[in-house]
C-alpha positions as CSV (number, residue, x, y, z in Angstrom):
1,M,-3.2,-15.9,-23.1
2,R,-4.4,-12.5,-24.2
3,R,-3.4,-9.7,-21.9
4,Q,-3.4,-6.0,-22.4
5,L,-0.2,-3.9,-22.1
6,P,-0.2,-0.9,-19.7
7,A,1.8,1.1,-22.2
8,Y,2.9,0.5,-25.8
9,S,5.4,2.1,-28.1
10,P,5.2,0.9,-31.8
11,L,8.2,-1.2,-32.8
12,A,8.2,-3.2,-36.0
13,V,10.2,-6.5,-36.3
14,D,11.4,-5.7,-39.8
15,A,12.6,-2.3,-38.6
16,V,14.6,-3.9,-35.9
17,A,16.1,-6.4,-38.3
18,R,17.1,-3.7,-40.8
19,S,18.6,-1.5,-38.0
20,L,20.7,-4.4,-36.7
21,L,22.9,-4.2,-39.8
22,V,23.7,-0.5,-39.3
23,R,27.4,0.3,-38.6
24,G,29.3,3.6,-38.3
25,S,28.2,7.0,-37.2
26,E,25.8,8.0,-40.0
27,S,22.7,7.1,-38.1
28,T,23.7,8.8,-34.9
29,D,24.7,11.9,-36.8
30,R,21.3,11.9,-38.6
31,L,19.5,11.5,-35.2
32,R,21.3,14.4,-33.7
33,V,20.3,16.6,-36.6
34,R,16.7,15.4,-36.3
35,L,16.4,15.9,-32.6
36,A,18.0,19.3,-32.8
37,A,15.4,20.4,-35.4
38,K,12.5,18.9,-33.5
39,F,13.4,20.2,-30.1
40,G,15.3,23.4,-30.8
41,A,19.0,22.8,-30.2
42,D,22.3,22.8,-32.0
43,P,23.2,19.3,-33.4
44,E,26.6,19.7,-31.7
45,A,24.8,20.1,-28.4
46,V,22.8,16.9,-28.6
47,V,24.4,14.0,-26.7
48,L,23.0,10.5,-27.5
49,T,23.2,8.0,-24.6
50,G,22.4,4.4,-23.7
51,S,19.3,5.4,-21.8
52,G,17.2,8.3,-20.7
53,T,18.4,7.9,-17.1
54,Q,22.0,8.3,-18.3
55,A,21.0,11.4,-20.2
56,L,19.3,12.8,-17.1
57,G,22.3,12.0,-14.9
58,L,24.6,14.0,-17.3
59,A,22.2,16.9,-17.3
60,I,22.2,17.0,-13.5
61,A,26.0,16.8,-13.5
62,L,26.3,19.7,-15.9
63,A,24.0,21.8,-13.8
64,V,25.8,21.0,-10.6
65,R,29.1,22.0,-12.2
66,A,27.7,25.2,-13.7
67,R,26.2,26.4,-10.4
68,S,28.8,24.9,-8.0
69,V,25.9,23.6,-5.8
70,G,25.5,19.9,-5.2
71,R,21.8,19.8,-4.6
72,V,18.8,19.5,-7.0
73,A,15.1,19.8,-6.6
74,L,13.1,16.8,-7.6
75,P,9.4,15.9,-7.8
76,A,8.5,13.8,-4.8
77,Y,6.4,11.5,-7.0
78,T,7.9,10.3,-10.2
79,C,9.8,7.4,-11.8
80,W,12.3,6.1,-9.4
81,D,15.0,6.3,-12.1
82,V,15.0,10.0,-11.6
83,G,16.6,9.3,-8.2
84,T,19.1,7.0,-9.8
85,A,20.1,9.8,-12.1
86,V,20.8,12.0,-9.1
87,Q,22.9,9.3,-7.5
88,S,24.9,8.9,-10.7
89,A,25.7,12.6,-10.7
90,G,26.8,12.4,-7.0
91,A,24.2,15.0,-6.0
92,T,21.7,15.3,-3.2
93,A,18.0,16.1,-3.5
94,S,15.3,18.4,-2.0
95,Y,11.8,17.5,-2.9
96,F,8.7,19.4,-4.0
97,D,5.2,18.1,-3.8
98,I,2.8,17.1,-6.6
99,D,-0.8,18.1,-6.7
100,P,-2.8,14.8,-6.6
101,D,-5.7,16.3,-8.5
102,D,-3.9,17.2,-11.7
103,L,-0.3,15.8,-11.3
104,T,1.3,19.2,-11.6
105,P,4.0,20.5,-9.3
106,D,2.6,22.3,-6.2
107,L,4.1,25.7,-6.9
108,E,4.3,26.7,-3.3
109,S,6.2,23.5,-2.5
110,F,8.3,24.0,-5.6
111,E,9.4,27.4,-4.7
112,S,10.2,26.3,-1.1
113,A,12.5,23.6,-2.5
114,L,14.3,26.2,-4.7
115,R,14.6,28.6,-1.8
116,G,16.8,26.1,0.0
117,G,19.5,26.6,-2.7
118,V,19.7,24.2,-5.6
119,A,21.7,23.9,-8.8
120,A,18.7,22.7,-10.8
121,A,15.1,21.7,-10.7
122,V,14.0,18.5,-12.5
123,V,10.4,18.8,-13.8
124,S,8.5,15.9,-15.4
125,P,5.1,15.8,-17.2
126,L,4.0,12.7,-15.4
127,Y,2.2,10.1,-17.6
128,G,1.8,12.8,-20.2
129,Y,-0.1,15.3,-18.0
130,P,0.9,19.0,-18.7
131,V,2.6,21.2,-16.2
132,S,2.7,25.0,-16.1
133,W,6.1,25.6,-17.8
134,D,5.7,29.4,-17.7
135,E,5.3,29.6,-14.0
136,I,8.1,27.0,-13.4
137,R,10.5,28.9,-15.6
138,K,9.7,32.2,-13.8
139,L,10.5,30.6,-10.4
140,C,13.7,28.9,-11.7
141,G,14.8,32.3,-13.0
142,A,14.0,34.1,-9.8
143,H,16.1,31.6,-7.8
144,G,19.0,31.3,-10.3
145,C,18.7,27.6,-10.9
146,V,18.8,25.5,-14.1
147,L,15.5,24.1,-15.4
148,I,16.0,20.4,-16.4
149,E,13.1,19.1,-18.5
150,D,12.6,15.4,-18.0
151,A,10.5,14.7,-21.1
152,A,10.7,10.9,-20.9
153,Q,6.9,10.6,-20.6
154,G,6.1,13.6,-22.8
155,H,6.2,12.4,-26.4
156,G,3.4,14.0,-28.4
157,M,2.8,16.8,-25.9
158,S,3.1,20.5,-26.6
159,W,3.1,23.8,-24.7
160,H,2.0,27.0,-26.5
161,G,2.9,25.3,-29.9
162,R,6.3,24.0,-28.8
163,P,6.9,20.3,-28.3
164,V,7.8,19.0,-24.8
165,G,11.5,18.3,-25.0
166,S,12.2,21.9,-26.1
167,L,11.3,23.8,-22.9
168,G,14.2,23.3,-20.5
169,D,17.6,24.9,-20.1
170,L,18.6,21.2,-20.4
171,S,16.2,18.6,-21.7
172,M,16.2,14.8,-21.7
173,V,14.2,12.6,-24.0
174,S,14.0,8.8,-23.6
175,F,13.5,6.1,-26.2
176,G,13.0,3.2,-23.8
177,R,10.2,0.7,-23.8
178,G,6.8,2.3,-23.1
179,K,8.0,5.8,-23.6
180,G,5.9,6.7,-26.7
181,W,8.8,6.9,-29.2
182,T,11.2,4.0,-28.9
183,G,14.3,2.5,-30.4
184,G,14.4,-0.4,-28.0
185,G,16.4,1.8,-25.6
186,G,18.5,4.9,-25.6
187,G,18.1,8.6,-24.6
188,A,19.3,12.0,-25.5
189,L,20.5,15.1,-23.7
190,L,19.8,18.5,-25.4
191,K,22.1,21.3,-24.1
192,R,21.2,24.9,-24.7
193,P,24.4,26.9,-24.0
194,D,22.6,30.2,-24.4
195,R,20.6,29.4,-21.3
196,L,23.3,27.5,-19.3
197,R,26.6,29.3,-18.8
198,S,29.2,26.7,-18.4
199,D,32.0,25.0,-20.4
200,G,29.3,22.7,-21.8
201,H,31.7,19.8,-21.3
202,V,30.3,16.3,-20.7
203,D,32.5,13.7,-19.1
204,P,33.8,11.2,-21.7
205,L,31.2,8.6,-22.5
206,L,32.0,4.9,-22.5
207,T,31.9,3.3,-25.9
208,A,29.3,0.6,-26.2
209,G,30.9,-2.7,-27.2
210,P,29.7,-5.9,-28.8
211,R,28.0,-7.0,-25.7
212,G,25.9,-3.8,-25.7
213,R,24.8,-4.5,-29.3
214,L,23.9,-8.1,-28.4
215,T,21.8,-7.0,-25.4
216,W,20.0,-4.3,-27.5
217,T,19.2,-6.9,-30.2
218,G,17.6,-9.3,-27.7
219,L,15.6,-6.6,-26.0
220,A,14.4,-4.9,-29.2
221,F,13.2,-8.2,-30.8
222,A,11.5,-9.2,-27.5
223,Q,9.7,-5.8,-27.4
224,A,8.6,-6.1,-31.0
225,L,7.5,-9.7,-30.7
226,L,6.0,-9.9,-27.2
227,G,4.7,-6.3,-27.0
228,R,1.2,-7.2,-28.3
229,P,-1.8,-8.4,-26.3
230,S,-1.8,-11.9,-27.9
231,L,1.7,-12.7,-26.5
232,Y,2.2,-10.2,-23.7
233,G,0.6,-12.7,-21.2
234,L,3.6,-15.0,-21.6
235,P,6.4,-12.7,-20.1
236,A,3.9,-11.1,-17.8
237,S,3.0,-14.5,-16.2
238,L,6.6,-15.6,-15.6
239,P,7.4,-15.8,-11.9
240,G,10.2,-13.4,-10.9
241,A,10.3,-11.7,-14.3
242,G,9.0,-8.4,-12.7
243,V,7.1,-7.3,-15.8
244,G,5.2,-4.2,-15.0
245,E,6.6,-3.9,-11.5
246,T,8.4,-0.8,-10.2
247,S,11.9,-1.5,-9.0
248,Y,15.0,0.4,-8.1
249,H,17.8,0.3,-10.7
250,P,21.3,1.3,-9.4
251,P,23.4,3.8,-11.4
252,R,25.4,2.7,-14.4
253,D,28.2,4.4,-16.3
254,A,26.9,6.5,-19.2
255,M,27.4,5.0,-22.6
256,T,27.0,6.3,-26.1
257,M,24.0,5.3,-28.1
258,L,24.5,2.3,-30.4
259,P,24.2,3.1,-34.2
260,P,21.4,0.5,-34.7
261,T,19.4,2.1,-31.8
262,A,19.7,5.5,-33.5
263,A,18.6,4.0,-36.8
264,L,15.6,2.4,-35.2
265,V,14.6,5.6,-33.4
266,L,14.6,7.4,-36.8
267,R,12.6,4.6,-38.5
268,M,9.9,4.6,-35.8
269,E,9.3,8.4,-35.5
270,S,6.3,8.6,-37.9
271,R,4.7,5.6,-36.2
272,A,5.3,7.1,-32.8
273,D,3.6,10.3,-33.9
274,E,0.6,8.4,-35.1
275,E,0.4,6.5,-31.8
276,A,0.5,9.8,-29.9
277,D,-2.6,10.9,-31.8
278,V,-4.4,7.7,-30.8
279,R,-3.4,8.1,-27.1
280,R,-4.8,11.6,-27.0
281,R,-8.1,10.5,-28.5
282,I,-8.5,7.4,-26.3
283,G,-7.4,9.3,-23.1
284,S,-10.1,11.9,-23.8
285,L,-12.7,9.2,-24.6
286,L,-12.0,7.4,-21.3
287,L,-12.3,10.6,-19.3
288,Q,-15.7,11.1,-20.8
289,R,-16.8,7.5,-20.2
290,L,-15.7,7.2,-16.6
291,K,-18.7,8.2,-14.5
292,P,-17.9,10.2,-11.4
293,A,-18.0,8.0,-8.3
294,S,-16.9,8.3,-4.7
295,Q,-14.4,5.5,-5.1
296,V,-12.8,6.6,-8.4
297,H,-11.3,10.0,-9.2
298,A,-10.3,10.3,-12.9
299,I,-7.5,12.9,-13.0
300,Q,-8.4,15.6,-15.5
301,P,-5.6,17.7,-16.9
302,S,-5.8,21.3,-15.6
303,L,-3.9,22.7,-18.6
304,P,-3.9,22.1,-22.4
305,G,-1.5,19.9,-24.3
306,A,-2.0,16.5,-22.6
307,G,-0.3,13.5,-24.2
308,F,-2.0,10.7,-22.1
309,L,0.9,8.3,-22.2
310,R,-1.4,6.6,-19.7
311,L,-4.6,7.9,-18.1
312,A,-4.4,8.4,-14.3
313,V,-7.1,7.7,-11.8
314,R,-7.1,7.7,-8.0
315,I,-8.8,4.8,-6.1
316,P,-8.4,5.2,-2.4
317,D,-9.5,1.8,-1.2
318,A,-8.7,-0.6,-4.0
319,S,-8.5,-4.2,-2.8
320,R,-5.6,-6.4,-3.7
321,S,-8.0,-8.9,-5.3
322,W,-9.5,-6.1,-7.5
323,E,-6.0,-5.0,-8.4
324,R,-5.0,-8.5,-9.5
325,S,-8.2,-8.9,-11.5
326,V,-7.7,-5.7,-13.6
327,R,-4.0,-6.4,-14.5
328,R,-5.1,-8.4,-17.5
329,L,-6.8,-5.2,-18.8
330,G,-3.6,-3.2,-18.6
331,V,-4.7,-1.3,-15.5
332,A,-1.5,-0.8,-13.4
333,R,-0.7,0.6,-10.0
334,G,1.5,3.8,-10.2
335,Y,4.8,4.1,-8.5
336,P,4.2,2.5,-5.1
337,L,6.4,4.9,-3.0
338,A,7.1,8.6,-3.1
339,L,10.7,9.1,-4.2
340,P,12.1,10.1,-0.7
341,D,10.5,6.9,0.7
342,V,12.4,4.5,-1.6
343,P,14.9,2.8,0.7
344,E,17.8,2.9,-1.8
345,L,17.3,6.7,-2.3
346,T,16.9,7.9,1.3
347,A,20.6,8.6,1.8
348,M,20.6,11.4,-0.9
349,S,17.7,13.3,0.7
350,V,18.3,16.7,2.2
351,G,15.8,17.9,4.9
352,P,13.0,16.1,6.6
353,T,11.1,13.5,4.5
354,E,9.3,11.6,7.3
355,G,5.6,12.0,8.0
356,A,2.6,12.3,5.7
357,T,2.4,16.1,6.3
358,D,5.7,16.8,4.5
359,L,4.7,15.7,1.1
360,P,0.9,14.9,1.3
361,G,0.2,14.9,-2.5
362,A,3.1,12.6,-3.4
363,R,2.2,10.1,-0.6
364,T,-1.5,10.2,-1.6
365,L,-0.5,9.3,-5.1
366,A,1.7,6.5,-3.9
367,R,-1.3,5.0,-2.1
368,E,-4.1,5.7,-4.6
369,L,-2.8,6.1,-8.1
370,F,-3.6,3.7,-10.9
371,T,-3.0,4.2,-14.7
372,L,-5.1,3.0,-17.6
373,P,-3.8,2.1,-21.1
374,T,-4.6,4.5,-23.9
375,H,-2.7,2.9,-26.8
376,S,-3.7,1.7,-30.3
377,L,-3.8,-2.0,-29.3
378,L,-6.9,-1.5,-27.3
379,R,-10.2,-2.9,-28.8
380,E,-13.6,-1.5,-28.1
381,D,-14.4,-4.4,-25.8
382,D,-11.2,-3.6,-23.9
383,L,-12.4,-0.1,-23.2
384,D,-15.8,-1.4,-22.2
385,R,-14.3,-3.8,-19.7
386,I,-11.9,-1.2,-18.3
387,V,-14.8,1.3,-17.7
388,A,-17.0,-1.5,-16.2
389,A,-14.1,-2.6,-13.9
390,L,-13.7,0.9,-12.6
391,S,-17.4,1.5,-12.2
392,G,-17.6,-1.5,-10.0
393,T,-14.9,-0.6,-7.5
């Protein structure tokens, strides 16, 4: 029955139960103040949403309105929900490539995407790998576009002493499952009016009703109870459950964060920070233990400040049988398609996306990338088995 999780965000059952009783706006008000202090924003400029994807969609909509341009630049390899956010904003996308050796934006490709005329560039520290924010900000400034920081996978990361989540003209943080700091769901948009000249208005958000609370309760308890190796094998083995699989999610209307979600996010902050320390330590340890081999390329961060939400490796010729054998260890394939190759997202693409020469780094990652768990539920023998499994590929 025991099966290791690919990613883990601490979530205590008793904290879920206590948060369930929360009513009113006190918890959401407190969370706005806390996020503003942590990530450098005015509390009045913090918008709490039902998910990180919804927050990102609002950020894109604000940028499009401010610049009167309906196109944004996106990383060609990232979570598919980034594409969903663009769809929700009614925008189109140009893509920039990702360096497969360190997961940073290819700066030449990045500038090329900006040169085509975009309202904003969305930049993500994929799997907790750092990117060159100074260079990115300089290029965005030169081309007059908004820098949207997608910090969904950046909990516990920093850049020159500042936490990831504080570096964009607009920033999004996510509290979903597996995102480092969780409340069983939810997200936040941090607006910085001094960097984005607009009316700052966000379209009215839908109010989450009783059904939203019921859904959140079920998901939060399931995450707290089943999100441990001794029980994770149960949902992971259910046919059709899709646990651990990458799938497309269509856009949904933005909703306000539920008060119990906000209360749970606040309760889990210190545990999330402790978990971030563990991930950094285990990620560094795995990098040291993985011996260089022609079949396995462990991706080393090229910049300081890594968070190691998961450790990334490239395996060019991994067999399906090997892939199935390592799932029990929490070794998971990355996003299986580059963003412009996802069938449901092709209609929003601007410019050519066919052919491996257009976005070679992103398409290499789609073929070769796997991620390893780095969380606190790993035992020493789990680490030994992961290293042995990769050494034998």
